[in-house]
C-alpha positions in Angstrom: -26.4 13.0 -34.6 -26.8 13.7 -30.9 -24.4 16.0 -29.3 -23.3 15.0 -25.6 -22.7 18.0 -23.4 -20.7 17.4 -20.3 -21.4 19.9 -17.3 -18.0 20.2 -15.5 -16.1 18.5 -18.3 -12.6 19.1 -16.7 -13.2 16.7 -13.8 -11.1 13.8 -13.7 -14.1 11.1 -14.5 -15.8 13.6 -16.7 -12.7 14.4 -18.8 -11.9 10.9 -19.4 -15.7 9.6 -20.3 -15.8 12.8 -22.8 -12.7 11.4 -24.2 -14.3 8.2 -24.6 -17.3 9.1 -26.4 -15.3 11.3 -28.5 -13.1 8.1 -29.3 -16.2 6.0 -30.3 -17.1 8.7 -32.5 -19.8 10.7 -30.8 -20.2 14.4 -30.8 -19.0 15.9 -27.5 -18.7 19.4 -25.8 -18.6 20.7 -22.3 -18.4 23.5 -19.9 -16.8 24.4 -16.7 -14.7 27.0 -15.1 -12.2 29.2 -17.1 -8.9 28.2 -14.5 -6.6 25.9 -16.2 -6.9 22.2 -15.0 -4.5 19.9 -16.1 -7.3 17.5 -17.9 -8.2 19.9 -20.2 -5.0 19.5 -22.1 -6.2 15.5 -23.4 -9.8 17.4 -24.6 -8.1 20.1 -26.3 -5.9 17.7 -28.1 -9.0 15.7 -29.2 -10.9 18.9 -30.5 -13.6 18.9 -27.6 -14.9 22.3 -27.4 -15.0 23.6 -23.6 -16.9 26.6 -23.0 -17.4 28.9 -19.9 -20.5 27.9 -17.8 -23.8 29.5 -19.2 -27.2 28.6 -19.6 -26.9 29.8 -23.5 -24.5 26.4 -23.8 -27.7 24.0 -23.1 -30.2 24.0 -26.3 -32.4 21.5 -27.5 -30.8 18.4 -29.3 -28.1 17.7 -26.5 -28.1 14.7 -24.1 -26.7 16.5 -21.0 -24.2 14.4 -18.5 -23.6 16.3 -15.3 -20.8 16.0 -13.0 -21.7 14.8 -9.3 -19.8 18.1 -7.9 -22.6 19.9 -9.3 -26.2 20.5 -7.4 -29.4 20.3 -9.1 -29.5 24.4 -9.0 -26.9 24.6 -11.0 -28.0 27.2 -13.7 -26.9 24.6 -16.6 -28.7 21.5 -15.1 -32.1 23.6 -14.2 -31.9 24.8 -18.0 -31.5 21.2 -19.2 -34.5 19.8 -17.3 -36.5 22.8 -18.1 -35.9 21.7 -21.9 -36.6 18.3 -21.0 -33.5 17.1 -22.5 -31.9 13.4 -21.9 -30.3 13.9 -18.7 -27.7 11.8 -16.6 -25.5 12.1 -13.6 -22.0 10.7 -14.6 -22.3 7.4 -12.8 -25.5 6.9 -14.2 -24.4 7.5 -17.7 -21.5 5.5 -17.1 -23.5 2.7 -15.7 -25.4 2.1 -19.0 -22.5 2.9 -21.3 -20.5 -0.1 -20.0 -23.1 -2.7 -20.4 -22.0 -2.9 -24.2 -18.5 -4.4 -23.1 -16.8 -7.1 -21.0 -16.6 -4.6 -17.8 -14.3 -4.3 -15.3 -14.8 -1.9 -12.3 -11.8 -1.2 -10.1 -12.8 0.2 -6.7 -11.2 0.2 -3.0 -10.3 3.2 -0.8 -6.8 3.2 -2.0 -5.0 2.4 -5.1 -7.7 2.6 -7.4 -6.4 4.7 -10.1 -3.1 3.2 -10.3 -4.6 -0.4 -10.7 -6.8 0.9 -13.2 -4.2 2.4 -15.0 -1.9 -0.7 -14.6 -4.6 -3.0 -15.9 -5.8 -1.1 -19.0 -2.1 -0.6 -19.8 -1.9 -4.4 -19.7 -5.2 -5.4 -21.7 -4.5 -2.5 -24.1 -0.9 -4.0 -25.4 -2.8 -7.3 -26.0 -6.8 -6.7 -27.4 -8.8 -3.6 -28.0 -10.2 -1.9 -25.0 -11.7 1.3 -23.7 -10.8 2.6 -20.3 -11.7 5.2 -17.8 -9.0 6.5 -15.4 -9.3 8.6 -12.3 -6.4 11.0 -13.4 -8.7 12.1 -16.2 -7.3 9.7 -19.1 -10.0 8.1 -21.3 -9.8 6.0 -24.4 -12.6 4.4 -26.4 -12.5 2.2 -29.4 -15.5 0.7 -31.1 -14.0 -2.5 -31.5 -13.5 -2.7 -27.5 -13.7 -6.0 -26.2 -13.2 -5.0 -22.5 -14.0 -1.3 -20.7 -11.9 -1.1 -17.6 -13.0 1.7 -15.3 -12.4 3.6 -11.9 -15.5 3.0 -9.4 -15.5 5.4 -6.7 -17.8 4.4 -3.4 -18.3 8.2 -2.5 -22.0 8.5 -2.0 -22.4 5.0 -3.1 -22.3 5.9 -6.6 -20.7 2.5 -7.8 -23.8 1.2 -7.2 -25.1 2.5 -10.5 -22.8 0.2 -12.0 -23.5 -3.7 -12.7 -19.7 -5.0 -14.2 -18.8 -8.2 -15.2 -16.0 -8.0 -12.7 -14.7 -6.2 -9.8 -11.3 -5.9 -8.4 -11.6 -4.6 -5.0 -8.1 -3.0 -3.3 -9.4 -2.5 0.2 -11.9 -1.3 2.3 -10.8 1.9 4.6 -12.8 4.7 6.3 -12.8 7.9 4.3 -15.3 10.2 3.2 -16.4 10.9 6.7 -18.8 13.7 5.2 -20.7 10.9 4.0 -19.9 7.5 5.6 -20.7 7.3 9.2 -17.8 4.9 10.1 -16.1 1.7 8.8 -19.3 -0.5 8.9 -21.0 2.0 6.7 -18.1 1.4 4.2 -18.2 -2.0 4.2 -21.8 -2.1 3.8 -21.3 -0.4 0.7 -18.9 -2.5 -0.6 -21.1 -5.6 0.3 -23.7 -3.9 -1.7 -21.3 -3.6 -4.6 -20.5 -7.2 -4.5 -24.0 -7.9 -5.1 -23.9 -6.1 -8.4 -21.0 -8.3 -10.1 -22.1 -10.7 -12.6 -19.0 -12.8 -13.3 -16.2 -12.7 -10.4 -14.6 -10.5 -7.7 -10.9 -10.3 -7.2 -10.3 -9.1 -3.7 -7.3 -8.4 -1.7 -7.4 -11.1 0.9 -4.8 -9.2 3.4 -7.7 -6.9 4.1 -9.7 -8.2 7.0 -12.9 -6.5 5.8 -12.6 -7.9 2.4 -12.5 -11.6 3.5 -15.8 -10.9 4.9 -17.3 -10.3 1.6 -20.3 -12.5 0.4 -21.3 -12.9 -3.3 -23.2 -14.9 -5.5 -20.1 -15.1 -7.9 -16.4 -16.7 -7.4 -14.4 -14.6 -5.2 -10.5 -14.8 -6.0 -8.1 -13.6 -3.2 -4.7 -12.0 -3.8 -2.1 -10.7 -1.5 1.2 -11.0 0.4 0.2 -13.4 3.1 0.0 -17.1 3.0 -3.5 -18.5 2.2 -4.5 -16.3 -0.9 -5.1 -17.7 -4.3 -2.6 -15.5 -5.7 0.2 -14.9 -3.6 3.5 -12.7 -4.2 6.6 -14.1 -2.5 10.5 -13.1 -2.7 10.1 -9.4 -3.3 13.4 -7.9 -4.1 14.0 -4.2 -4.7 16.2 -3.2 -7.6 17.2 0.2 -8.9 14.8 -0.3 -11.7 11.7 -1.2 -9.7 10.7 -4.6 -8.1 10.8 -8.4 -8.6 8.7 -10.8 -7.4 7.3 -14.5 -7.6 3.8 -15.3 -7.9 2.2 -18.7 -6.3 -1.3 -19.9 -7.2 -2.7 -21.9 -4.5 0.9 -22.6 -3.4 2.0 -23.6 -7.0 4.8 -21.7 -8.4 3.4 -19.6 -11.4 6.0 -16.9 -12.7 8.3 -14.2 -11.7 7.2 -10.7 -12.6 8.6 -7.0 -12.6 7.4 -3.7 -12.0 8.9 -0.3 -12.5 7.5 1.0 -9.1 8.2 0.7 -5.6 6.4 -0.3 -2.2 4.0 -3.2 -0.8 1.0 -1.2 -2.4 2.6 -1.5 -6.0 3.1 -5.2 -5.8 -0.5 -5.6 -4.6 -1.9 -3.4 -7.2 0.2 -5.6 -9.8 -1.0 -8.8 -8.1 -4.8 -7.9 -8.6 -4.0 -7.1 -12.4 -2.4 -10.4 -12.7 -5.1 -12.1 -11.0 -7.8 -10.8 -13.3 -5.6 -11.3 -16.3 -5.1 -15.3 -15.6 -8.9 -15.6 -14.7 -9.5 -14.2 -18.4 -6.9 -16.7 -19.7 -4.1 -14.2 -20.7 -0.7 -15.8 -20.6 2.1 -14.8 -18.5 3.9 -13.6 -21.1 1.1 -11.3 -22.1 0.5 -10.1 -18.3 4.5 -9.1 -18.1 3.7 -6.0 -20.0 3.1 -4.7 -16.6 6.7 -3.9 -16.5 6.4 -1.3 -19.5 3.6 0.6 -17.7 4.8 4.2 -17.1 2.0 5.1 -14.3 -1.1 7.5 -14.3 -1.1 11.0 -13.6 -0.5 12.8 -10.2 0.7 9.3 -8.8 4.4 9.2 -7.8 5.2 11.5 -10.5 8.9 12.3 -10.4 11.3 14.7 -11.7 14.8 16.2 -11.1 15.4 19.5 -10.2 19.1 20.4 -9.6 20.2 18.0 -6.8 16.6 17.4 -5.6 14.2 14.9 -6.7 10.6 16.3 -6.8 7.6 13.9 -6.3 4.0 14.6 -7.2 1.4 12.3 -5.3 -2.5 12.4 -5.0 -2.1 10.8 -1.4 -4.6 12.3 0.8 -5.5 9.9 3.4 -3.1 8.6 6.2 -2.6 4.9 4.8 -1.9 6.9 1.6 0.6 9.1 2.9 2.3 6.2 4.6 2.4 4.1 1.5 3.8 7.0 -0.7 6.5 7.8 2.1 7.3 4.0 2.0 7.9 4.0 -1.8 9.5 7.2 -1.6 12.3 5.3 1.0 12.5 2.4 -0.7 13.6 3.9 -4.1 15.7 6.4 -2.5 17.1 4.9 0.5 20.1 6.7 1.0 18.4 10.2 0.3 16.4 12.6 3.1 12.7 12.3 2.5 10.9 15.6 3.0 6.9 15.5 3.1 5.1 18.6 1.9 1.6 17.8 2.7 -1.8 19.9 1.8 -4.5 18.2 3.9 -7.9 17.8 1.8 -11.1 18.7 3.4 -12.0 19.8 7.1 -13.8 16.6 7.6 -11.1 14.4 6.3 -8.3 16.4 8.5 -10.3 16.2 11.6 -11.5 12.6 11.8 -7.8 11.5 10.7 -5.7 14.0 12.7 -3.7 11.8 14.9 -3.5 9.1 12.2 -1.9 12.1 9.2 0.4 12.8 12.7 1.6 9.3 12.6 1.9 8.7 8.8 4.0 12.0 8.2 6.2 11.2 11.3 7.9 8.6 8.8 9.6 11.2 6.7 12.7 13.0 7.7 11.4 16.6 7.4 7.6 17.7 7.2 6.2 20.8 5.9 2.4 21.6 6.1 0.0 23.6 3.7 -3.2 25.2 4.7 -6.2 22.9 4.6 -7.7 22.6 0.9 -11.6 23.2 1.5 -14.2 21.6 -0.4 -17.3 23.0 -1.8 -19.4 20.0 -0.5 -18.6 21.0 3.2 -18.7 23.8 5.6 -15.3 25.2 7.3 -15.0 23.5 10.4 -13.2 25.4 13.7 -10.0 23.6 12.5 -6.6 24.6 10.9 -3.4 23.2 9.7 -1.8 24.4 12.9 -4.0 21.6 14.7 -1.9 19.1 12.6 1.6 21.0 13.1 1.0 20.6 16.8 1.0 17.1 16.6 3.7 16.4 14.1 7.2 17.1 15.9 9.4 20.0 14.3 7.1 20.4 11.2 6.7 23.7 9.7 4.1 25.8 8.0 4.6 26.1 4.6 3.0 28.9 2.3 4.1 30.8 -1.0 6.4 33.1 0.6 8.5 30.6 2.4 8.3 28.2 -0.2 12.5 28.7 -0.6 12.9 26.9 2.6 12.8 23.8 0.9 16.0 24.4 -0.8 18.0 23.5 2.5 17.4 20.0 1.8 20.0 19.6 -0.6 20.1 16.2 -2.1 16.5 15.5 -0.6 13.5 13.7 -2.1 10.6 16.3 -1.7 7.3 14.1 -1.9 4.3 17.2 -2.5 1.2 15.2 -1.5 -2.5 16.1 -1.4 -5.8 16.0 -3.5 -6.3 19.9 -3.6 -4.0 22.0 -5.3 -0.8 21.0 -4.0 0.6 21.3 -7.7 0.9 24.8 -7.0 3.3 24.7 -4.1 5.6 22.4 -6.3 5.5 24.9 -9.2 5.9 27.7 -6.9 8.7 26.3 -5.9 10.5 25.1 -9.3 10.1 29.1 -10.4 11.8 30.4 -7.0 
């Protein structure tokens, strides 16, 4: 039996794919750095061997899958090519694997992971499925009818996929180290649309997605009139949010989710639209209310009199949406933003947008910029952002106890780097 060797197995997508292959009866192993990363817990639970990076890991008989973060000069990649082993990049292998199922790609600048997780949950409650979520969660089944997966637009990697369906949550300018501008981003999504075989579920509230051209049916969802699936009468409760869904202006049903904010309603509406198109009943779709969320997306815990929220938000629109959700859920509490900018290029490009988004919080703390291995350090520091956010404060591990002054506050830790280390440090003060 072939053994699949994952180079960079602790990456969120790689970890999830490794779990899927293991669940499907394949032999799986991988290599990565020795530092603990939260994705490794699930791998260890499935008895998947994880080795420190070494050329000794790469031997005859392996099929090698390399994470997209690693360049061709990585020692293990060079060894795999020297030995002539079957070799795939992550997105290349995934593009072939998904052809076995009714495949649903979830893409968009924001909301991919939460929407993928929600759709996977609803389908998993009703039929055998496989899924790959960008928080490192993966599940495989040899009886799967559907394969739900997150498809990232970065470097146009999602063009390796030819899915049956695509959910497109929005188009926004991000990854400025690769994309030139919003038009460049849109062109990538238009190319992706051309790859879809059965249908596209797109957010009609997004002006760019309204311009998508496709050879397959496009169903639009959103909060505004004119969408095929429209959410109205949105009500916030202590438990979450309820809303009525209208299909082409006719009342369809009332749904409940246990999350908050307009972005959460839109994510749910995308799932409802796709499931209805695939002939699931509204009773089956109402399993959305039992969804417990994905990792690092508004993950909440109580510590003393404070509420601590961990969220992956790293783009101004995501920061704004996360603060809005915290405000709707905890309307009578102080909202405190603790933000770690992710990559110099993104911080520099959206400096003023980050300032505007963070100013929606009652208090703001800023951590040093988390740099990326894929870019050089710019002539920029977190001080440039702090100068634009009135009354914001710099936060580091030595001053973390400043957060204690916000008694009864909601502390929202946001970022795509290692912001969790700041939360852990604070919890241990």
